[in-house]
LUMVO-75332 format. One record per residue (C-alpha): x, y, z. Coordinates in nm, 4 decimals. Layout:
<sites>
site c1:X | c2:Y | c3:Z
...
</sites>
This chain:
<sites>
site c1:-0.0104 | c2:0.0028 | c3:-0.0046
site c1:0.1514 | c2:0.3408 | c3:-0.0996
site c1:0.1716 | c2:0.6615 | c3:0.1240
site c1:-0.1448 | c2:0.8757 | c3:0.1746
site c1:-0.1035 | c2:1.1677 | c3:-0.0433
site c1:-0.2042 | c2:1.5325 | c3:0.1095
site c1:-0.5146 | c2:1.6397 | c3:-0.0752
site c1:-0.4756 | c2:1.9568 | c3:-0.3006
site c1:-0.7558 | c2:2.1287 | c3:-0.0956
site c1:-0.5312 | c2:2.0834 | c3:0.2013
site c1:-0.2411 | c2:2.3015 | c3:0.0523
site c1:-0.5052 | c2:2.5488 | c3:-0.0897
site c1:-0.6259 | c2:2.5946 | c3:0.2746
site c1:-0.3133 | c2:2.5857 | c3:0.4244
site c1:-0.2308 | c2:2.8554 | c3:0.1625
site c1:-0.5142 | c2:3.0634 | c3:0.2446
site c1:-0.4233 | c2:3.0607 | c3:0.6340
site c1:-0.0543 | c2:3.1435 | c3:0.5810
site c1:-0.2087 | c2:3.4324 | c3:0.3642
site c1:-0.4366 | c2:3.5399 | c3:0.5984
site c1:-0.1813 | c2:3.5563 | c3:0.9005
site c1:0.1218 | c2:3.6948 | c3:0.6996
site c1:0.0122 | c2:3.8200 | c3:0.3608
site c1:0.1623 | c2:3.6420 | c3:0.0289
site c1:0.4871 | c2:3.6369 | c3:0.1403
site c1:0.4043 | c2:3.4139 | c3:0.4117
site c1:0.2768 | c2:3.1643 | c3:0.1456
site c1:0.5908 | c2:2.9288 | c3:0.0843
site c1:0.6112 | c2:2.5778 | c3:0.0064
site c1:0.8596 | c2:2.4694 | c3:0.2875
site c1:0.6621 | c2:2.6264 | c3:0.5559
site c1:0.3333 | c2:2.5010 | c3:0.4209
site c1:0.4776 | c2:2.1261 | c3:0.3819
site c1:0.5909 | c2:2.1599 | c3:0.7736
site c1:0.2549 | c2:2.2923 | c3:0.8749
site c1:0.0810 | c2:2.0042 | c3:0.6891
site c1:0.3677 | c2:1.7282 | c3:0.8298
site c1:0.4651 | c2:1.6469 | c3:0.4771
site c1:0.7597 | c2:1.6768 | c3:0.2645
site c1:0.7178 | c2:1.9249 | c3:-0.0016
site c1:0.7586 | c2:1.7106 | c3:-0.3112
site c1:0.3948 | c2:1.6430 | c3:-0.2365
site c1:0.3172 | c2:2.0020 | c3:-0.3548
site c1:0.4810 | c2:1.9502 | c3:-0.6994
site c1:0.2611 | c2:1.6641 | c3:-0.7955
site c1:-0.0452 | c2:1.9553 | c3:-0.7957
site c1:0.1082 | c2:2.2608 | c3:-0.8256
site c1:0.4232 | c2:2.3534 | c3:-1.0960
site c1:0.5198 | c2:2.6173 | c3:-0.8758
site c1:0.4249 | c2:2.8916 | c3:-0.6119
site c1:0.2194 | c2:3.1043 | c3:-0.8316
site c1:0.0113 | c2:2.8112 | c3:-0.9558
site c1:-0.0774 | c2:2.7736 | c3:-0.5992
site c1:-0.1512 | c2:3.1658 | c3:-0.5413
site c1:-0.3539 | c2:3.1253 | c3:-0.8395
site c1:-0.5657 | c2:2.8365 | c3:-0.6987
site c1:-0.6119 | c2:2.9824 | c3:-0.3957
site c1:-0.7575 | c2:3.3064 | c3:-0.5489
site c1:-0.9829 | c2:3.0856 | c3:-0.7471
site c1:-1.1064 | c2:2.8981 | c3:-0.4226
site c1:-1.1374 | c2:3.2390 | c3:-0.2478
site c1:-1.3479 | c2:3.3655 | c3:-0.5535
site c1:-1.5639 | c2:3.0497 | c3:-0.5661
site c1:-1.6366 | c2:3.0030 | c3:-0.2069
site c1:-1.6494 | c2:3.3499 | c3:-0.0913
site c1:-1.8937 | c2:3.4569 | c3:-0.3842
site c1:-2.0401 | c2:3.2213 | c3:-0.6125
site c1:-2.0829 | c2:2.9413 | c3:-0.3511
site c1:-2.2428 | c2:3.1975 | c3:-0.1120
site c1:-2.4944 | c2:3.3104 | c3:-0.3888
site c1:-2.5560 | c2:2.9702 | c3:-0.4801
site c1:-2.6328 | c2:2.9034 | c3:-0.0929
site c1:-2.8776 | c2:3.1889 | c3:-0.0778
site c1:-3.0687 | c2:3.1283 | c3:-0.4095
site c1:-3.0902 | c2:2.7403 | c3:-0.3492
site c1:-3.2938 | c2:2.7929 | c3:-0.0356
site c1:-3.5158 | c2:3.0143 | c3:-0.2101
site c1:-3.7820 | c2:3.2978 | c3:-0.0848
site c1:-3.8490 | c2:3.6571 | c3:-0.1697
site c1:-3.5538 | c2:3.9064 | c3:-0.2083
site c1:-3.6066 | c2:4.0307 | c3:0.1447
site c1:-3.5588 | c2:3.6784 | c3:0.2561
site c1:-3.2860 | c2:3.6033 | c3:0.0602
site c1:-3.0935 | c2:3.9299 | c3:0.1743
site c1:-3.1752 | c2:3.7962 | c3:0.5425
site c1:-2.9948 | c2:3.4802 | c3:0.4612
site c1:-2.6995 | c2:3.6372 | c3:0.2963
site c1:-2.6640 | c2:3.8709 | c3:0.6269
site c1:-2.6525 | c2:3.5705 | c3:0.8207
site c1:-2.4203 | c2:3.3807 | c3:0.5972
site c1:-2.1735 | c2:3.6918 | c3:0.5935
site c1:-2.1960 | c2:3.7052 | c3:0.9622
site c1:-2.1178 | c2:3.3406 | c3:1.0214
site c1:-1.8483 | c2:3.3082 | c3:0.7581
site c1:-1.5339 | c2:3.1292 | c3:0.8823
site c1:-1.2556 | c2:2.9326 | c3:0.7222
site c1:-0.9705 | c2:2.9679 | c3:0.5046
site c1:-1.1757 | c2:3.0845 | c3:0.1859
site c1:-1.4863 | c2:3.2052 | c3:0.3572
site c1:-1.3799 | c2:3.4199 | c3:0.6928
site c1:-1.2736 | c2:3.8068 | c3:0.6999
site c1:-0.8975 | c2:3.7398 | c3:0.7365
site c1:-0.8369 | c2:3.6000 | c3:0.4169
site c1:-1.0782 | c2:3.8552 | c3:0.2407
site c1:-0.8887 | c2:4.1231 | c3:0.4115
site c1:-0.5158 | c2:3.9598 | c3:0.3227
site c1:-0.6339 | c2:3.9652 | c3:-0.0474
site c1:-0.7546 | c2:4.3223 | c3:-0.0220
site c1:-0.4299 | c2:4.4344 | c3:0.1031
site c1:-0.2453 | c2:4.1958 | c3:-0.1423
site c1:-0.4589 | c2:4.3895 | c3:-0.4243
site c1:-0.3175 | c2:4.7016 | c3:-0.3299
site c1:0.0195 | c2:4.5862 | c3:-0.4391
site c1:-0.0303 | c2:4.3619 | c3:-0.7144
site c1:-0.2527 | c2:4.4484 | c3:-1.0226
site c1:-0.3510 | c2:4.1163 | c3:-1.1272
site c1:-0.5136 | c2:4.0547 | c3:-0.7739
site c1:-0.6617 | c2:4.3914 | c3:-0.7766
site c1:-0.8495 | c2:4.2921 | c3:-1.1365
site c1:-0.9639 | c2:3.9443 | c3:-0.9457
site c1:-1.0742 | c2:4.1516 | c3:-0.6310
site c1:-1.2656 | c2:4.4047 | c3:-0.8532
site c1:-1.4506 | c2:4.1179 | c3:-1.0406
site c1:-1.5591 | c2:3.9563 | c3:-0.7156
site c1:-1.6713 | c2:4.2715 | c3:-0.5684
site c1:-1.8521 | c2:4.3768 | c3:-0.8885
site c1:-1.9956 | c2:3.9999 | c3:-0.8740
site c1:-2.1073 | c2:4.0619 | c3:-0.5375
site c1:-2.2745 | c2:4.4147 | c3:-0.5906
site c1:-2.4411 | c2:4.2946 | c3:-0.8770
site c1:-2.5980 | c2:4.0301 | c3:-0.6869
site c1:-2.7062 | c2:4.2659 | c3:-0.4070
site c1:-2.8564 | c2:4.5092 | c3:-0.6640
site c1:-3.0466 | c2:4.2408 | c3:-0.8108
site c1:-3.2065 | c2:4.1564 | c3:-0.4696
site c1:-3.2367 | c2:4.5254 | c3:-0.3209
site c1:-3.3860 | c2:4.6371 | c3:-0.6920
site c1:-3.6524 | c2:4.3595 | c3:-0.6295
site c1:-3.8164 | c2:4.5838 | c3:-0.3859
site c1:-3.6648 | c2:4.9280 | c3:-0.4061
site c1:-3.7292 | c2:5.1348 | c3:-0.7164
site c1:-3.5144 | c2:5.4257 | c3:-0.6803
site c1:-3.1778 | c2:5.3244 | c3:-0.8438
site c1:-2.9744 | c2:5.5679 | c3:-0.5993
site c1:-3.1298 | c2:5.3668 | c3:-0.3277
site c1:-3.0478 | c2:5.0397 | c3:-0.4255
site c1:-2.6647 | c2:5.1655 | c3:-0.4806
site c1:-2.6606 | c2:5.3150 | c3:-0.1241
site c1:-2.8160 | c2:5.0149 | c3:0.0297
site c1:-2.5725 | c2:4.7809 | c3:-0.1499
site c1:-2.2941 | c2:5.0160 | c3:-0.0672
site c1:-2.3670 | c2:5.0376 | c3:0.3067
site c1:-2.3994 | c2:4.6411 | c3:0.3269
site c1:-2.0924 | c2:4.5754 | c3:0.1522
site c1:-1.8726 | c2:4.8370 | c3:0.3592
site c1:-2.0345 | c2:4.6971 | c3:0.6800
site c1:-1.9338 | c2:4.3448 | c3:0.5696
site c1:-1.5663 | c2:4.4792 | c3:0.5123
site c1:-1.5468 | c2:4.7615 | c3:0.7538
site c1:-1.7063 | c2:4.5954 | c3:1.0629
site c1:-1.4002 | c2:4.4497 | c3:1.1306
site c1:-1.2045 | c2:4.7652 | c3:1.1268
site c1:-1.4704 | c2:4.9687 | c3:1.3697
site c1:-1.3513 | c2:5.0048 | c3:1.7270
site c1:-1.6516 | c2:5.2243 | c3:1.8285
site c1:-1.8471 | c2:5.1524 | c3:2.1363
site c1:-2.2404 | c2:5.1915 | c3:2.0611
site c1:-2.3474 | c2:5.3273 | c3:2.3773
site c1:-2.5798 | c2:5.0697 | c3:2.5557
site c1:-2.6039 | c2:4.8551 | c3:2.2216
site c1:-2.3793 | c2:4.5407 | c3:2.1388
site c1:-2.1947 | c2:4.5190 | c3:1.7953
site c1:-2.4720 | c2:4.2523 | c3:1.7113
site c1:-2.7365 | c2:4.4882 | c3:1.7984
site c1:-2.6238 | c2:4.7471 | c3:1.5915
site c1:-2.5676 | c2:4.4945 | c3:1.2980
site c1:-2.9160 | c2:4.3672 | c3:1.3090
site c1:-3.0653 | c2:4.7305 | c3:1.3479
site c1:-2.8480 | c2:4.8225 | c3:1.0463
site c1:-2.9783 | c2:4.5121 | c3:0.8670
site c1:-3.3676 | c2:4.6069 | c3:0.9283
site c1:-3.2996 | c2:4.9323 | c3:0.8122
site c1:-3.1329 | c2:4.8380 | c3:0.4836
site c1:-3.4628 | c2:4.5774 | c3:0.4397
site c1:-3.7279 | c2:4.8694 | c3:0.4812
</sites>
């Protein structure tokens, strides 16, 4: 019986974890192999080089952080407000190497220095915003109102992790719920 091979997805997940904690420079084959407890030889069975891994990490982030979320929201059905509530819940609970906010923030930081990553980020942001527009546009007739709601929701998703403000007698979760309810009016 041959040795068990480390799955391709494990390399990608570990790469996303390394990216989230240390940026793209932290995604090093030897370090990933050590973390996975394997030799780096298995890496080359899946990826031609580090750039191939970085590309697949971005593919995974895009698929799981945008397309899979949209499919999950759509798959459960409901009217646009119900879908938005589901989307808010999914976004608030997002965890893991591809869906969690740490990878999202690391990719946004990486995009500031790499034009190909910036193009990918723009594509993902546009896909997410288009989806939000389709949902908000189903019950908001004013295009400006739709754009504001989309921008507030999306900014809240990203910016919430940078905000250190107190909210008086309310918890952060209560304020997020109030914001969600306001957006769904």
